C-alpha positions in Angstrom: -70.0 -68.4 26.6 -70.6 -65.7 29.2 -70.5 -66.4 32.9 -74.1 -65.2 33.0 -75.0 -68.6 31.8 -73.7 -70.2 35.0 -76.1 -71.1 37.7 -76.4 -68.7 40.6 -75.0 -71.2 43.1 -71.7 -71.3 41.1 -71.5 -67.5 40.7 -71.8 -67.0 44.5 -68.9 -69.4 45.2 -65.5 -68.1 46.4 -62.4 -68.1 44.2 -61.2 -71.1 46.1 -64.4 -73.1 45.6 -64.4 -72.3 41.9 -60.8 -73.4 41.6 -61.6 -76.7 43.3 -64.6 -77.2 40.9 -62.3 -76.4 37.9 -59.7 -78.9 39.2 -62.4 -81.6 39.5 -63.5 -81.0 35.9 -59.9 -81.2 34.7 -59.3 -84.4 36.6 -62.5 -85.9 35.0 -61.3 -84.8 31.6 -57.8 -86.3 32.1 -59.4 -89.7 33.1 -61.6 -89.9 30.0 -60.3 -91.8 27.0 -62.8 -90.3 24.5 -62.7 -86.6 24.7 -65.0 -86.0 21.8 -68.1 -86.1 24.1 -66.6 -83.7 26.5 -67.4 -80.4 24.8 -69.8 -79.3 27.6 -67.2 -79.9 30.2 -64.6 -77.9 28.3 -67.1 -75.1 27.9 -67.9 -75.2 31.6 -64.2 -75.1 32.4 -63.8 -72.0 30.2 -66.8 -70.3 31.9 -65.3 -71.1 35.3 -62.0 -69.8 34.3 -63.5 -66.5 33.2 -65.5 -66.2 36.5 -62.4 -67.0 38.6 -60.4 -64.4 36.7 -63.1 -61.7 37.3 -63.5 -62.6 41.0 -59.7 -62.5 41.4 -59.5 -59.1 39.8 -62.3 -57.8 41.9 -60.7 -59.2 45.1 -57.3 -57.8 44.1 -58.8 -54.3 43.5 -60.6 -54.4 46.9 -57.3 -55.4 48.6 -55.5 -52.6 46.8 -58.1 -50.0 47.8 -58.1 -51.2 51.4 -54.3 -51.0 51.6 -54.3 -47.5 50.2 -56.9 -46.4 52.8 -54.8 -47.9 55.6 -51.7 -46.1 54.3 -53.5 -42.8 54.2 -54.8 -43.3 57.7 -51.2 -44.2 59.0 -49.8 -41.1 57.2 -52.6 -38.9 58.7 -51.9 -40.2 62.2 -48.2 -39.8 61.7 -48.6 -36.2 60.5 -51.1 -35.4 63.2 -48.7 -36.5 65.9 -45.9 -34.2 64.6 -48.0 -31.1 64.9 -48.9 -31.7 68.6 
């Protein structure tokens, strides 16, 4: 069950959109009385969860790198002002 099996339109969605989609699947599953026929929905939910996790980790890494770059720039500017 790799996220590669997901359609491209789902893979291109944001974390928020994927979370909304997962929430809708969960609500549909909660409203069903017979869950035996819901294997595909559970599998889709697992795939979505994996994709959300990967996108979240990627976004978190980008934010961390961006923050480090800003801190370096601030420190460089601060050190540059002291030498003048």
